[in-house]
N, C-alpha and C positions, 0 to 999 in steps of 0.2 A: 313661590318656588316649591317644588315637591321635596319632601323629606327623603334623604338618601336611604336606600334599602339596606338591610342588614349585611348583604354581600358587599355592597359598595363601602359600607362603614369598615368592614373587616379588611377590604383591600386597601383602604386609606391608611388604616392602622399599620398594616404590613408594610406599606410603602414608606411610611414615616420611620418605622422601626428598622427596616432593612432596605434602604434605597439602593444599595449595591450588594450583589451576591457574586460568589466566585465558585467555579467548577473545575475539577480536575477531570481530564478526558483520557481514557485508555481504550485502545482497540485490541481485539484478540480474535483468534489466537494463532493464526497462521499468516505468513507472508513470505517474501522472497527477494533475493537480488536476481534480477533477470536482465540479460543482455542479448542483443541480436546484432550481428555485424556481417559485413560483406567478406566473402572468401573467394578464392580462385576456382576456376573450373576444374583444375587438377586436384585441388583439395576435395572438392565436391565428388568427383568421380571416384576417388580412392575411398572416401569415408561413407558415402551414401550406402545405407543398408549394411554397414560394417559393424558387427556386434561388439567390436573392441573399442569403439569410439568413446563411450562413456568412461571406461577405465583409462583410456589414453588421456583424455582431458583432465581427469582427476589427478593423474600422475604428473602432469605438466607443472602443477603447483609445488610439487615436492622436489623434483629433479628434472628440469627441462631437457638437459643434455641426454640423460639416461632414457627418458621417455621417447626421444627422437632417434635413438641409435639404430633402430631397425626399420625406420620409416623412410620411404623414398623422399628425397629432398623436396620435390615439388608438392608433396602432400603434408609436409610438416607444418605444425603451428608453433610459432616462435614467441607467443605471448599468451597469457591466461585469458579465459573466456570473457571476463569483465572488461577487457581492453578492446574487444570487438563490439563497438557501440555506435557505429555510424548510423545504424538503423534505429536503435533505441536502447536505453539503459535506465532501469529504475530499481530502487530498493525501498520496500515499504510493506505495509499490510496488504493483504489480498482483499479485493472487493468481491464478496460472494454472500449469498443469502444465509449461509451457515455461520458467517462471521458476526461479530457483535461489537457494540460500544458500551463502555461502563462510564456512567456519569456520576461523579462523586462531589457532593457539595463540601467545600472547605472554607476556612476563613481567609482573610486577605493575605496571610503569610503562607498559605498552602497546607495548613494543618487540618486534620479531621474536625468536622463541625459537630457540636453537641446541640441537642434540642433543649427546650425549657426544663425537661426532666433529667437532664444530664446524660441522656443516651445519645450515642452517635447516630447522626442522620443516615438513614439507609440509602445505599447506592441504588441507582436505576440501571438495569441492564436491558438493552434493546437490540434485537436482531437486525441485521442490515436489510432483511426482507421487509422491515417496517419503515425504513427511512423515507421512501418516496410517499408512502401513505400518510406519513406525518408532516409532509411538506418540504423535505430536504430536496435540494437540487443536485442530481447526479449526472455527470457529463463524461462521455468518453472523449478524451483528448486526442487519441491516436490509435490506429489499428495497425498491427504488424503480423502478417501471415502471408501465405503464398499468393493470395489474391489481392492484397492491399497495394496501394500506390507505392508504399515505402519498400516493398519487396519484389514487385512484379517483374523487374528486369535484372534481378540479382541472384547470385548464389550466396547463401548465407548460413551462418552458424547460430543455433539457439543454445544458450547456456543458462542454467538456473540452479541456484542454491535455495532450497526450500527450508524455511525456518519456522520453529514453533516458539511462541512466547507472547510478548506484548509490545505495543507501540504507544507511547505516552506523549501528549502535547507538552512541550517543554515549559510553557507558561500556562497558568490558570486562566480560564476564560472569565472575564468580568461581564455580568449582565445587570439588568435592572431588577426591580423587586419581583417580577414575574418569573425569573429564572431562565433556565435553558430552553430555547425555542428552536425546534427542528426546522422551522421555516427560514431560519437565518443560517442554516448549515449548507455548505456547498462542498462536494467532493468531486475531484476530477481524477480519472484513472486512465492508464494506457493498457490496451489489450494486446498481450504478447501471445499470439497463437492460442487464445482461449483463456490464458491466465491474466487476470485483471489486477493491476498493481496501482495503489494510490500514487498520484503525482502531486496533488494539492489537497490540503484540508483547510477550509476557510470557514470562519464563523463571523457573521456580522461584518463582512468586508475585510477581516484581518486574516492573513495567511499564517498558520501555526506550523512550526517544525515538529515532526514526530521523532522522538528519541526511541531507539530500538533496544529491547532487552530480550534476546532470544537465543536459542541454540539451534545448530544445524540439524535437520531431520533427514534430508535426502537431497539428491541432485539429479539433474536431467540434462543431457547434451545430445544434440543431433544436428545434421546438416540437411538443408533442403534448398529449393529454388523457387523463384517466382513463376507465375503462370505464363509469362511471356517469354520464357527461356526454353529452348529445345534441349532435351536431355539425351 
């Protein structure tokens, strides 16, 4: 039997020393709550190309009765944007090339890990543009826009609160001695008229919940209709 190579010996020592490793996962730094839902033809006719719609939808959350006082009854919205969700509704990080993942090695209790010299193990930051190249599986779970099946025969409202911050996997990811492997990473997103929002983050077959820590940056509201509706 051939003697093990130096690389094989080092791998065996590493495996025996750290058979399990743990990683904290953070995504940054933009995301959103996005909702799209059906509205009436009357609402569409009144608000389409109406420059006051964004202000109107923002005001609904503060005082719905006051926001509607000068609006024709048939054009009024009587609930906030996130309750219009029969087409789609997601809240999470954006999937885009400019976004990134931070992979931090921690101990089994989630504390920062130190190396043999007492220094903290350096985090790894990887742009989302590299995910597929590294073997991650990225899937679009649904499309929502004027030409999609979900919208083609509907008048609809698009609403978005755009947030800046971070999204952290609630639990640490446990791996074997080789550490985090992008080939075991799966991300599913939904495309809301060009804005792609995470719907699932899965590693090695386990779905992880992403905890949000962000602040509001901007909002966007408009009405539109599917390709199969005559305006």
